[in-house]
C-alpha positions in Angstrom: 13.7 24.4 -11.2 13.8 27.0 -14.0 11.7 24.6 -16.2 9.1 24.3 -13.5 8.9 28.0 -12.8 8.5 28.7 -16.5 5.9 26.0 -16.8 3.8 27.6 -14.2 3.2 30.6 -16.4 2.4 28.3 -19.4 -0.2 26.2 -17.6 -2.4 29.1 -16.5 -2.4 30.5 -20.0 -3.6 27.2 -21.4 -6.3 27.0 -18.8 -7.6 30.4 -19.8 -7.6 29.4 -23.4 -9.3 26.1 -22.9 -11.9 27.0 -20.4 -12.7 30.6 -21.4 -12.0 31.0 -25.1 -15.1 30.9 -27.4 -15.4 28.0 -29.7 -13.5 25.5 -27.4 -16.3 23.9 -25.4 -18.3 21.4 -27.3 -21.5 23.1 -26.2 -20.4 26.3 -27.8 -19.4 24.8 -31.2 -22.6 23.0 -32.2 -20.8 19.6 -32.1 -22.8 16.8 -30.6 -22.2 16.0 -27.0 -21.5 12.3 -27.7 -18.9 13.2 -30.4 -17.2 15.7 -28.0 -17.2 13.0 -25.3 -15.6 10.5 -27.7 -12.9 12.9 -28.7 -12.3 13.7 -25.0 -11.9 10.0 -24.2 -9.5 9.6 -27.2 -7.3 12.6 -26.0 -7.3 11.3 -22.4 -6.2 7.9 -23.6 -3.3 9.4 -25.6 -2.3 11.6 -22.7 -2.2 8.7 -20.2 -0.4 6.4 -22.6 2.2 9.1 -23.1 2.6 9.5 -19.3 2.7 5.8 -18.5 5.2 5.1 -21.2 7.8 7.0 -19.0 9.9 4.7 -16.9 10.3 7.4 -14.3 7.9 10.3 -15.0 9.3 13.7 -14.3 7.4 16.9 -13.5 7.7 17.9 -17.2 5.9 14.7 -18.1 3.1 15.5 -15.7 3.0 19.0 -17.1 2.4 17.6 -20.6 -0.2 15.2 -19.2 -1.9 18.2 -17.5 -2.0 20.1 -20.8 -3.5 17.2 -22.7 -6.0 16.2 -20.0 -7.1 19.8 -19.8 -7.9 19.8 -23.5 -10.0 16.6 -22.9 -11.8 18.3 -20.0 -12.6 21.3 -22.2 -14.6 18.9 -24.4 -16.2 17.0 -21.6 -16.4 19.4 -18.6 -18.6 17.1 -16.6 -16.3 14.1 -16.5 -15.5 13.9 -12.7 -12.9 11.1 -13.0 -11.1 13.1 -15.7 -10.9 16.1 -13.4 -9.4 13.9 -10.7 -6.6 12.9 -13.1 -6.0 16.6 -13.9 -5.7 17.4 -10.2 -3.3 14.5 -9.7 -1.1 15.7 -12.6 -1.2 19.3 -11.2 -0.1 18.0 -7.8 3.1 16.4 -9.2 4.0 19.5 -11.2 4.4 21.3 -7.8 2.7 24.4 -9.2 0.5 25.7 -6.4 -1.6 28.0 -8.6 -2.2 25.2 -11.0 -3.2 22.9 -8.2 -5.5 25.4 -6.6 -7.3 26.2 -9.9 -7.7 22.5 -10.8 -8.8 21.5 -7.3 -11.3 24.4 -7.1 -12.9 23.1 -10.2 -13.0 19.6 -8.7 -14.7 20.9 -5.5 -17.3 22.7 -7.7 -18.0 19.4 -9.5 -18.2 17.3 -6.3 -18.8 19.4 -3.1 -18.8 16.2 -1.0 -15.1 15.5 -1.8 -13.6 16.2 1.5 -10.1 15.3 0.3 -10.3 17.9 -2.4 -11.7 20.4 0.1 -8.8 19.9 2.4 -6.2 20.1 -0.4 -7.7 23.3 -1.7 -7.9 25.1 1.7 -4.4 23.9 2.7 -3.0 25.1 -0.6 -4.6 28.5 -0.2 -3.3 28.9 3.3 0.2 27.8 2.4 0.5 30.7 0.0 0.5 33.1 2.9 4.0 34.4 3.8 4.2 34.3 7.6 3.3 31.8 10.2 1.1 34.3 12.0 -0.8 35.0 8.7 -1.3 31.2 8.2 -2.4 30.7 11.8 -5.0 33.5 11.5 -6.3 32.0 8.2 -6.7 28.6 9.9 -8.6 30.2 12.7 -11.0 31.8 10.3 -11.8 28.5 8.7 -12.2 27.0 12.2 -14.4 29.8 13.4 -18.0 30.6 12.7 -17.2 31.4 9.1 -16.2 27.8 8.5 -18.9 25.9 10.3 -20.4 24.6 7.0 -17.1 22.8 6.3 -17.2 19.0 7.0 -15.9 18.2 10.5 -13.3 15.8 9.1 -11.8 18.7 7.1 -11.9 21.1 10.0 -10.2 18.4 12.2 -7.2 18.2 9.8 -7.1 22.0 9.5 -7.1 22.2 13.3 -4.2 19.7 13.5 -2.2 21.7 11.0 -2.9 24.9 12.9 -1.9 23.2 16.2 1.4 22.1 14.6 2.0 25.7 13.4 1.1 27.1 16.9 3.7 24.8 18.5 6.3 25.9 16.0 5.5 29.5 16.9 5.9 28.7 20.6 2.2 29.2 21.6 1.7 26.1 23.8 -1.8 27.1 25.1 -3.1 27.6 21.5 -1.4 24.4 20.5 -3.3 22.5 23.2 -6.6 24.1 22.4 -6.3 23.4 18.6 -5.1 19.9 19.1 -8.0 19.2 21.4 -10.4 20.7 18.8 -8.8 18.4 16.2 -9.4 15.2 18.2 -13.0 16.3 19.1 -14.0 17.1 15.5 -13.0 13.7 14.1 -12.0 10.6 16.0 -10.5 9.1 12.8 -7.8 11.7 12.6 -4.9 9.4 13.5 -2.2 12.1 13.3 -4.1 14.2 15.9 -4.7 11.3 18.2 -1.0 10.3 18.0 0.2 13.8 18.8 -2.3 14.1 21.6 -1.1 10.8 23.1 2.6 11.8 22.8 1.9 15.2 24.4 0.1 13.8 27.4 2.6 11.0 27.8 5.4 13.6 28.3 3.4 15.2 31.1 1.3 12.6 32.7 2.3 9.1 33.7 -1.0 7.6 34.9 -1.2 4.1 33.2 -5.0 4.5 32.9 -4.7 7.8 31.1 -2.2 6.2 28.7 -4.6 3.4 28.1 -7.4 5.8 27.3 -5.2 7.7 24.9 -4.2 4.4 23.2 -7.8 3.4 22.8 -8.6 6.8 21.3 -5.8 6.2 18.8 -7.2 2.7 18.2 -10.5 4.2 17.2 -8.6 6.3 14.7 -7.1 3.2 13.1 -8.7 -0.1 14.4 -6.6 -2.2 12.1 -3.2 -1.1 13.4 -1.8 -4.3 14.9 0.9 -2.3 16.7 -1.7 -0.4 18.7 -3.4 -3.6 19.8 -0.1 -5.0 20.9 0.8 -1.8 22.7 -2.6 -2.0 24.6 -2.0 -5.7 25.4 1.5 -4.9 26.7 0.3 -2.0 28.9 -2.6 -4.1 30.4 -0.3 -7.0 31.0 2.3 -4.8 32.8 -0.4 -4.1 35.4 -1.6 -7.7 35.7 -4.8 -7.3 33.7 -4.0 -10.4 31.7 -7.5 -11.3 30.5 -8.1 -8.0 28.7 -4.4 -8.0 27.6 -5.0 -11.4 25.9 -8.0 -10.0 24.1 -6.0 -7.2 22.4 -3.1 -9.6 21.7 -5.6 -11.9 20.0 -6.8 -8.9 17.9 -3.2 -8.1 16.9 -2.7 -11.8 15.9 -5.9 -11.7 13.8 -4.6 -8.7 11.9 -1.3 -10.4 11.3 -3.0 -13.5 10.1 -5.1 -11.6 7.6 -1.9 -10.1 6.4 -0.2 -13.5 6.1 2.3 -12.5 8.8 1.9 -15.3 11.3 5.4 -16.2 12.6 7.4 -17.6 15.5 7.3 -14.4 17.5 3.5 -14.3 17.4 3.3 -18.0 18.5 5.7 -17.3 21.3 3.7 -14.3 22.5 0.4 -16.2 22.3 1.8 -19.0 24.4 3.0 -16.5 27.0 -0.4 -14.8 27.1 -1.9 -18.3 27.6 0.4 -18.8 30.5 -0.7 -15.6 32.2 -4.4 -16.2 31.6 -4.6 -20.0 32.2 -1.5 -20.9 34.1 1.6 -23.0 33.2 -0.3 -26.3 33.2 -2.4 -25.1 30.2 0.7 -24.2 28.3 2.4 -27.5 29.0 -0.7 -29.4 27.8 -1.1 -27.3 24.6 2.6 -27.6 23.6 2.8 -31.3 24.4 -0.3 -31.9 22.3 1.1 -29.9 19.5 4.4 -31.8 19.3 2.6 -35.1 19.9 0.2 -34.5 16.9 3.1 -33.6 14.7 5.1 -36.7 15.6 2.1 -38.9 15.3 1.6 -37.6 11.7 5.2 -38.4 10.8 4.9 -41.9 12.3 1.7 -42.5 10.3 3.4 -41.3 7.1 6.3 -43.6 7.7 4.0 -46.5 8.3 2.1 -45.9 5.1 5.3 -45.5 3.1 6.6 -48.8 4.7 3.4 -50.6 3.8 3.7 -49.4 0.2 7.4 -50.3 0.0 8.4 -46.6 -0.4 10.1 -46.0 3.0 13.4 -44.2 2.4 16.3 -43.1 4.6 15.6 -39.5 4.1 12.1 -39.7 5.6 12.3 -38.0 9.1 11.9 -39.9 12.3 9.1 -38.8 14.7 11.6 -37.8 17.4 13.5 -35.6 14.9 10.6 -33.2 14.7 10.9 -30.6 17.4 9.4 -27.2 18.3 11.6 -24.2 17.8 14.1 -23.8 20.7 12.4 -20.5 21.7 9.1 -22.4 22.2 10.8 -25.3 23.9 12.3 -22.8 26.3 8.8 -21.7 27.3 7.7 -25.3 27.5 10.6 -26.2 29.8 10.0 -23.3 32.1 6.2 -23.8 32.2 6.7 -27.4 33.0 9.1 -26.5 35.9 6.5 -24.0 37.2 3.8 -26.6 37.0 6.0 -29.3 38.7 6.0 -31.5 35.6 9.6 -32.8 35.7 9.1 -35.3 32.8 8.0 -32.5 30.3 10.7 -30.2 31.7 13.4 -32.7 30.8 11.9 -33.6 27.5 11.6 -29.9 26.5 15.2 -29.3 27.6 16.4 -32.3 25.5 14.6 -30.9 22.5 15.9 -27.4 23.1 19.4 -28.8 23.3 19.0 -30.7 20.0 17.6 -27.6 18.3 20.3 -25.4 19.7 23.0 -27.9 18.6 21.5 -27.7 15.1 21.7 -23.8 15.2 25.3 -24.0 16.4 26.1 -26.4 13.6 24.8 -23.9 11.0 27.1 -21.3 12.5 30.3 -23.4 12.3 30.7 -22.8 8.6 31.6 -19.2 9.4 34.4 -20.4 11.7 36.3 -21.9 8.8 36.2 -18.8 6.7 38.8 -16.0 6.4 36.5 -13.2 7.4 37.5 -12.4 10.9 34.4 -10.3 11.6 32.1 -13.1 10.5 34.0 -15.6 12.6 33.7 -13.3 15.6 30.0 -12.8 15.1 29.5 -16.5 14.8 31.3 -17.2 18.1 29.2 -14.5 19.8 26.0 -16.1 18.6 27.2 -19.5 19.7 27.9 -18.1 23.2 24.4 -16.5 23.3 22.8 -19.8 22.3 24.8 -21.6 24.9 23.8 -19.1 27.5 20.1 -19.3 26.7 20.1 -23.1 26.8 21.9 -23.4 30.2 20.1 -20.5 31.8 16.8 -22.2 31.0 18.1 -25.4 32.5 19.3 -23.7 35.6 16.2 -21.6 36.1 14.1 -24.7 35.7 16.3 -26.3 38.4 17.3 -29.2 36.1 20.8 -30.8 36.0 22.8 -28.0 37.7 26.0 -30.0 37.8 25.9 -30.5 34.0 25.5 -26.8 33.4 28.4 -26.0 35.8 30.6 -28.4 33.9 29.6 -26.9 30.6 30.4 -23.4 31.7 33.8 -24.5 32.8 34.5 -26.2 29.5 33.3 -23.2 27.5 35.5 -20.8 29.5 38.5 -23.0 29.0 38.0 -23.3 25.2 37.0 -19.7 24.5 38.5 -17.6 27.3 38.1 -14.4 25.3 34.4 -15.0 25.2 34.1 -15.8 28.9 32.5 -12.5 29.6 29.5 -13.6 27.5 28.7 -16.6 29.7 30.0 -15.6 33.1 26.6 -14.2 34.1 25.5 -17.9 34.4 27.9 -18.3 37.4 25.7 -16.5 40.0 22.7 -18.5 38.8 24.4 -21.8 39.0 25.8 -21.0 42.4 22.3 -20.0 43.6 20.8 -23.2 42.4 23.5 -25.2 44.0 22.2 -23.9 47.3 24.8 -21.2 48.3 22.8 -18.0 48.3 25.6 -15.9 50.0 28.2 -17.1 47.5 25.8 -16.4 44.6 25.2 -12.8 45.9 29.0 -12.3 46.1 29.4 -13.0 42.4 26.2 -11.1 41.3 28.4 -8.4 39.8 28.7 -10.7 36.8 25.0 -10.1 36.0 24.1 -7.7 33.3 21.8 -4.8 34.4 18.2 -5.4 33.4 15.4 -7.9 33.7 17.8 -10.8 34.4 19.3 -9.0 37.3 15.8 -8.2 38.7 14.8 -11.8 38.5 18.0 -12.9 40.2 17.2 -10.6 43.1 13.7 -12.2 43.4 15.1 -15.7 43.2 17.8 -14.9 45.8 15.2 -13.4 48.2 13.0 -16.5 47.7 15.9 -18.8 48.5 16.5 -17.0 51.7 12.8 -17.2 52.7 12.2 -13.5 52.2 8.9 -13.8 50.5 7.8 -10.2 50.8 11.0 -9.0 49.2 10.8 -11.8 46.6 7.2 -10.8 45.8 8.1 -7.2 45.3 11.0 -8.1 43.0 8.9 -10.6 41.0 6.2 -7.9 40.5 8.9 -5.6 39.1 10.0 -8.3 36.7 6.4 -9.0 35.5 5.7 -5.3 35.1 8.9 -4.6 33.2 8.6 -7.5 30.8 5.2 -9.3 31.0 5.3 -10.9 27.6 8.5 -12.7 28.0 9.4 -16.1 29.4 10.9 -14.4 32.5 7.8 -12.3 33.0 5.6 -15.4 32.8 7.9 -17.2 35.2 7.7 -14.3 37.7 3.9 -14.5 37.4 3.9 -18.1 38.5 6.3 -17.4 41.4 4.0 -14.5 42.5 0.9 -16.7 42.3 2.7 -19.3 44.5 3.8 -16.7 47.1 0.6 -14.8 47.3 -1.8 -17.7 46.9 -3.9 -16.0 44.3 -4.1 -15.8 40.5 -5.3 -12.2 40.6 -2.2 -10.2 40.3 -3.8 -6.9 39.1 -2.2 -3.8 40.6 -4.5 -1.0 41.8 -3.9 0.6 38.4 -4.4 -2.7 36.7 -7.9 -3.0 38.3 -8.9 0.4 37.0 -7.5 -0.4 33.6 -9.2 -3.8 33.5 -12.5 -2.2 34.2 -12.0 0.4 31.5 -10.9 -2.2 28.9 -14.0 -4.3 29.7 -16.2 -1.3 29.1 -15.0 -0.9 25.5 -17.6 -2.4 23.2 -16.5 -5.2 21.0 -17.1 -3.3 17.8 -13.4 -3.3 16.9 -12.9 -7.0 17.9 -15.7 -7.9 15.5 -14.2 -5.9 12.7 -11.1 -8.2 12.8 -13.1 -11.3 11.8 -13.1 -10.1 8.2 -13.9 -7.1 6.0 -17.6 -8.0 5.7 -17.9 -7.1 9.4 -17.3 -3.4 8.8 -17.7 -2.6 5.1 -19.6 -3.6 2.0 -18.3 -3.5 -1.5 -20.3 -3.4 -4.7 -18.7 -3.8 -8.1 -20.6 -4.0 -11.3 -20.4 -3.1 -15.0 -22.8 -0.5 -16.2 -23.6 -2.3 -19.5 -24.2 -5.9 -20.7 -23.2 -5.1 -24.3 -20.7 -2.6 -25.6 -20.1 -1.3 -29.1 -16.6 -1.7 -30.5 -15.6 1.9 -29.6 -17.4 2.3 -26.3 -15.5 2.7 -23.1 -16.4 0.1 -20.4 -17.5 1.8 -17.2 -17.9 0.1 -13.8 -19.5 1.2 -10.5 -17.6 0.8 -7.3 -19.6 1.4 -4.1 -18.1 1.0 -0.6 -20.1 1.5 2.6 -19.2 1.7 6.2 -21.5 -0.8 8.0 -19.8 -0.5 11.4 -21.1 1.5 14.3 -18.1 3.9 14.4 -16.7 6.3 11.8 -13.8 4.9 9.8 -11.1 6.7 7.9 -10.6 6.2 4.2 -7.2 6.2 2.5 -4.4 4.1 1.1 -3.4 2.8 4.6 -6.7 3.3 6.4 -9.2 0.8 7.6 -11.3 1.4 4.5 -8.6 1.2 1.8 -9.1 3.7 -1.0 -6.7 1.8 -3.3 -8.1 -0.6 -5.8 -6.8 -2.5 -8.8 -9.1 -3.7 -11.6 -7.8 -6.8 -13.4 -9.3 -7.5 -16.8 -10.2 -10.9 -18.3 -10.8 -11.1 -22.0 -12.0 -14.0 -24.1 -12.5 -14.0 -27.9 -14.9 -16.2 -29.8 -12.7 -16.3 -32.9 -8.9 -16.3 -32.9 -6.8 -15.1 -30.0 -6.5 -11.8 -28.2 -3.2 -10.2 -29.3 -1.3 -8.5 -26.5 -1.2 -8.6 -22.7 -3.9 -6.5 -21.0 -2.8 -4.4 -18.1 -4.7 -3.7 -14.9 -5.9 -0.3 -13.9 -5.3 1.2 -10.5 -8.1 3.3 -9.0 -7.4 5.7 -6.1 -10.8 6.6 -4.5 -9.4 9.4 -2.4 -12.7 11.2 -2.2 -13.5 11.1 1.5 -11.4 11.5 4.6 -13.8 9.2 6.5 -17.1 7.4 6.2 -19.7 7.7 9.0 -21.7 4.6 10.0 -23.8 3.5 7.0 -22.3 6.2 4.8 -21.2 5.1 1.4 -18.9 6.3 -1.3 -19.8 5.5 -4.9 -17.9 6.2 -8.1 -18.2 5.3 -11.8 -14.8 4.8 -13.4 -13.4 3.4 -16.6 -12.8 -0.3 -16.2 -9.8 -0.6 -18.5 -6.4 1.0 -18.4 -5.5 3.2 -21.5 -3.2 0.5 -22.7 -5.8 -2.2 -22.4 -8.3 0.1 -24.3 -5.7 0.4 -27.1 -5.4 -3.4 -27.2 -9.1 -3.8 -27.3 -9.3 -1.4 -30.2 -6.6 -3.3 -32.1 -8.5 -6.5 -31.5 -11.9 -5.0 -32.4 -12.2 -7.2 -35.5 -13.6 -10.0 -33.3 -16.3 -10.4 -30.7 -15.0 -10.5 -27.2 -16.3 -11.4 -23.8 -14.9 -9.3 -21.0 -15.1 -9.3 -17.2 -13.1 -7.7 -14.4 -11.9 -8.5 -10.9 -11.5 -5.8 -8.3 -8.9 -6.1 -5.5 -9.0 -3.6 -2.6 -5.7 -2.6 -1.0 -3.9 -4.9 -3.4 -0.5 -6.5 -2.6 1.8 -9.2 -3.8 0.4 -12.7 -3.5 2.3 -15.8 -2.5 2.3 -16.8 -6.2 5.2 -15.0 -7.9 4.0 -12.1 -9.9 0.4 -12.4 -8.8 -1.7 -9.8 -7.0 -4.1 -10.4 -4.1 -6.5 -8.2 -2.1 -5.0 -6.5 0.9 -5.5 -7.6 4.5 -9.0 -7.0 5.8 -10.0 -5.9 2.3 -12.5 -7.0 -0.3 -12.3 -8.5 -3.7 -15.2 -8.8 -6.2 -15.9 -9.7 -9.8 -18.3 -8.4 -12.4 -21.1 -10.8 -13.2 -22.2 -11.7 -15.8 -19.5 -11.1 -18.5 -20.2 -8.4 -21.0 -20.1 -8.8 -24.8 -18.0 -6.4 -26.8 -19.2 -6.3 -30.4 -16.7 -6.1 -33.3 -16.1 -3.3 -35.8 -18.1 -4.5 -38.8 -15.8 -2.8 -41.2 -12.6 -4.3 -39.7 -12.3 -7.0 -42.5 -12.6 -4.6 -45.4 -9.7 -4.2 -47.9 -7.7 -1.0 -48.1 -9.7 0.1 -51.1 -13.0 -0.5 -49.4 -11.9 1.4 -46.2 -10.6 4.3 -48.4 -14.0 4.5 -50.0 -15.6 4.5 -46.5 -13.3 7.3 -45.3 -14.3 9.4 -48.2 -18.1 8.8 -47.9 -19.0 7.9 -44.3 -21.1 10.3 -42.4 -19.5 12.0 -39.4 -21.3 9.7 -36.9 -19.6 6.7 -38.5 -16.1 8.1 -38.7 -14.8 6.8 -35.4 -15.6 3.2 -36.2 -14.1 3.5 -39.7 -10.9 5.0 -38.2 -10.7 2.1 -35.7 -11.1 -0.3 -38.6 -8.4 1.5 -40.6 -6.0 1.4 -37.6 -6.6 -2.4 -37.3 -5.8 -2.9 -40.9 -2.7 -0.6 -40.9 -1.2 -2.2 -37.7 -2.5 -5.8 -38.0 0.1 -8.5 -37.7 0.2 -10.7 -40.9 -1.4 -14.2 -40.7 -2.0 -16.9 -43.3 -5.8 -16.5 -43.4 -5.7 -12.8 -44.3 -6.0 -11.5 -47.9 -2.8 -11.2 -49.7 -3.2 -7.4 -50.0 -3.1 -7.2 -46.2 -0.2 -9.6 -45.9 2.0 -7.8 -48.4 5.1 -6.1 -46.8 4.9 -3.4 -49.4 3.2 -0.3 -48.0 2.0 1.0 -51.4 -1.2 -0.9 -50.9 -2.1 1.7 -48.3 -1.4 4.8 -50.5 -5.1 5.3 -51.4 -6.2 4.7 -47.8 -3.7 7.4 -46.6 -4.8 9.7 -49.4 -8.5 9.3 -48.3 -7.5 10.1 -44.8 -5.8 13.3 -45.9 -8.9 14.3 -48.0 -11.2 13.6 -45.0 -8.9 15.5 -42.6 -8.8 18.6 -44.9 -12.6 18.9 -45.1 -13.4 17.8 -41.5 -14.3 19.9 -38.5 -12.3 20.3 -35.3 -13.6 17.2 -33.5 -13.2 14.8 -36.5 -9.7 16.1 -37.1 -8.8 15.4 -33.5 -10.3 11.9 -33.8 -8.1 11.3 -36.8 -5.0 12.5 -35.0 -5.6 10.4 -31.9 -6.8 7.2 -33.7 -4.7 6.9 -36.8 -1.1 5.7 -36.4 1.8 8.1 -36.9 4.8 7.7 -39.1 6.9 5.9 -36.4 4.2 3.3 -36.2 3.8 2.9 -39.9 6.0 4.5 -42.6 3.0 4.6 -45.0 1.5 7.3 -42.8 4.2 9.8 -43.7 2.0 11.7 -46.3 -0.7 12.1 -43.7 1.6 13.3 -41.0 3.3 15.8 -43.4 0.0 17.2 -44.5 -1.4 17.8 -41.0 1.9 19.4 -40.0 1.8 21.6 -43.1 -1.7 22.7 -42.4 -0.8 23.7 -38.8 2.4 25.4 -40.0 0.4 27.5 -42.6 -2.1 28.5 -39.9 0.8 29.7 -37.6 2.5 31.6 -40.4 -0.7 33.3 -41.6 -1.5 34.6 -38.1 -5.1 33.2 -38.4 -6.8 31.9 -35.3 -5.7 28.3 -34.6 -7.9 25.8 -33.0 -6.1 25.0 -29.7 -7.3 21.4 -29.5 -6.4 20.4 -33.1 -3.1 22.3 -33.0 -2.1 20.9 -29.6 -2.8 17.3 -30.7 -0.8 17.7 -33.9 2.2 18.8 -31.8 1.6 16.1 -29.2 1.2 13.2 -31.7 3.3 14.2 -34.7 6.5 15.9 -33.6 9.7 13.9 -33.4 12.5 15.8 -31.8 13.9 19.1 -30.5 15.1 20.1 -34.0 11.6 19.7 -35.5 10.9 23.0 -37.2 7.2 22.8 -36.4 8.1 23.1 -32.7 10.1 26.2 -33.4 7.1 27.7 -35.2 4.7 26.7 -32.5 6.9 28.2 -29.7 7.0 31.6 -31.6 3.2 31.6 -32.4 0.9 34.0 -30.7 -1.6 31.2 -29.8 -1.1 30.5 -26.0 -2.1 26.8 -26.2 0.0 26.1 -29.3 3.0 28.0 -27.9 2.8 26.3 -24.5 2.5 22.8 -26.0 5.4 23.5 -28.4 7.6 24.8 -25.5 6.8 21.7 -23.3 7.5 19.3 -26.2 10.7 21.1 -27.0 11.9 20.9 -23.4 11.1 17.2 -23.2 13.1 16.4 -26.4 15.9 18.7 -25.3 16.3 16.7 -22.0 16.3 13.4 -23.8 12.6 12.5 -23.2 10.2 10.7 -25.6 6.5 10.1 -25.6 3.6 8.8 -27.7 4.9 10.2 -31.0 8.0 8.0 -30.6 6.1 4.7 -30.1 6.5 2.1 -32.7 4.2 -0.4 -34.4 4.6 -2.8 -31.6 1.8 -1.9 -29.0 4.1 -3.0 -26.2 6.1 0.3 -26.8 3.0 2.0 -25.3 2.8 -0.2 -22.3 5.7 1.3 -20.3 6.5 -0.4 -17.0 3.1 -0.1 -15.4 2.4 -3.7 -14.5 6.0 -4.4 -13.4 5.9 -1.3 -11.3 2.6 -2.3 -9.7 3.9 -5.7 -8.8 7.2 -4.3 -7.5 5.3 -1.7 -5.4 3.0 -4.4 -4.0 6.0 -6.6 -3.2 7.8 -3.7 -1.6 4.6 -2.9 0.4 4.4 -6.5 1.6 8.0 -6.5 2.6 7.6 -3.2 4.4 4.6 -4.6 6.3 6.6 -7.7 7.3 9.5 -5.5 8.5 7.1 -3.3 10.4 5.5 -6.3 12.0 8.9 -7.7 13.0 9.9 -4.4 14.5 6.6 -4.1 16.4 7.2 -7.6 17.9 10.5 -6.4 19.2 9.0 -3.4 20.9 5.3 -3.5 21.2 5.2 -1.0 24.1 4.9 2.0 21.9 2.5 2.5 18.9 4.1 3.5 15.6 3.3 6.9 14.1 0.8 6.7 11.3 1.7 7.3 7.7 1.2 10.8 6.5 -1.9 11.2 4.3 -1.3 11.2 0.5 -2.9 14.4 -0.7 -1.8 13.8 -4.2 -4.6 11.3 -5.0 
């Protein structure tokens, strides 16, 4: 904490120096704008390489990145993407003053950036001491004085104010502010979620709950949990047609995410039962298993004809549906009066259950008593499900009775787990009174409710039975028992329309909802356009590739933008590089782009940015390979995630992908094949506008891996062949201006990369040391880059001199470098000749994050399938960019 507190005072001092001191901005110095931009890009590359080298970046690393990126921004103050990186670094340092200052600059550069606006206003308000002061500040922004602020920003401010009012105990103000928040922006999911929860605690009208769920759905149309919650609510009141519509929507979302599973299939079959009757379910499932078995039979026939039939090839009858699906098939067949299918389904269910039990028997032979106990409990549950299905379907009751007796005798300590079958067996054997007398064995819940209904039906009490069946259907509509209750009710009442009075109102409301969201789920092209293109067809060897990303909302409703929003703001750019001669040395890394510029996009509104196409590490590899012509293209993945192929990445669900067409040509550095002597001569004589290319050629020569077709002078392991080249670099540095010196510091390798660079490193350090000791004015950019790229440890005397200097930028950079080294950190100055030492763990982390995201989505889907009655709370917004 003390480091961060001290760092806060450092950062503001550097900002004053960099953005206010005369002679710092390129426009004030007489240097060309293009040269200043090149130097800015080089500093940015070094800063990001340093940051991304860290396995687990700490606030101190982001503080250093902020310092270096601020230097780059001083040279190119109009680089919007660079300012976004500065704000992101400021956010992680947790320094509010730093964040406010950097974000204010970002808002000045891009007044349409609503994310930055919200971050700035929130940070300013959070500096106030008391809750009353903060609430008053919120109200000023929400009043007439803040009317010019974008409604999406005001909506989030109103939500924060509502939360604060609730904490202060002001319920009326909380309700007023929350209502304002939902009115201002329908895409504010946090506000819609809180509004629904608030009303649900006070009002229990199913129609009002449906309306609140739909409001929440408009905030996030791609939330499968919301679609399932709406389907569950509609089904509980008998509005099965519209319920099936929203379940289908949820299924579509899961399919796009690759999450199709047994539970979804089971729910889909149950919705079909409700909407089309048990006969439709029987036909669909019979057709499904028939097709599968026919395919197996045909494969066996072809194998036999070819003489390749083997014993391990499955028999058609060995292929079965999952026992959970066969359970539905058996009950649907019983409800439809199809005894043949009922018995066939029960046989298949029995075989599948036997296989599951067999898999559990391995635990019984082990020494772990808890595992043995758990296996026995699971066996009892499987036994109970099988025989309950058989009894409910009115199949072989005597066989089930005998099985229960055998189980009870063999596992008396587990008898409590299956004794609930006794009332059911007794009822199906025709003794209603005896069944009622042992109904105490039933567990409280849906099974007990269904027993009450079946008991009343057995006694001819149809009105009581209908009431009980309705309770079952309403309590658990999307379950085999709920579907069974539906069929019983239809038989008793003589109608398929089982909508309650609330269900009719809800059905009418659901039908009135336009299909805009349904259409969105067909694919991303239904609601957004993506454009991805390179800005150039040909690039010089030192030029940075820029690409344009443009995303547009083409739906008829506003859509939120963010990492987990309908319009995902998270992109990854994957480079593809071909060379005409030789091979590309190194493994390029992708670049992640966070387009957190808008909170929402209105219909037909678009967001367009121009960003660097390559990651800093890929740019470094491109420069090291700049001795050859290269063809380059890029692939863009929106909302990326782990693909099925191990280690691969894919676009996210309901997201876009795109590729640049055609490929661009990257020209080589013409001087990259010169000898050390020729490059030394170029360094001494080249005009300033040629220096960058000559420096790139020198770095290629100095760091090139030996190969048989290169001149012997380059192949030699002795580094004396570079002495004249290093001497030329020193001479050029001594007579160069600030920008050329900075280029040399950022492009030429340091001593850890190549021992031959020691004289150069010592000379640039000596020059800075002499300036510090003399008390003369020190250029903050050159001095900071010497410290950033040429200091090696906490005991480095240059760091001690820098910390004691009176130059704020130099002192601050020296202090930050000293603290990093003291705490065991390392950065760019510790990288070696191997370029992979600069790569860090970026790609591995990206893949791990994408894999973790996919696993989290799968877990969330599984949890939602267990309890789809309540929507999950949305993720908190990521204000850090």
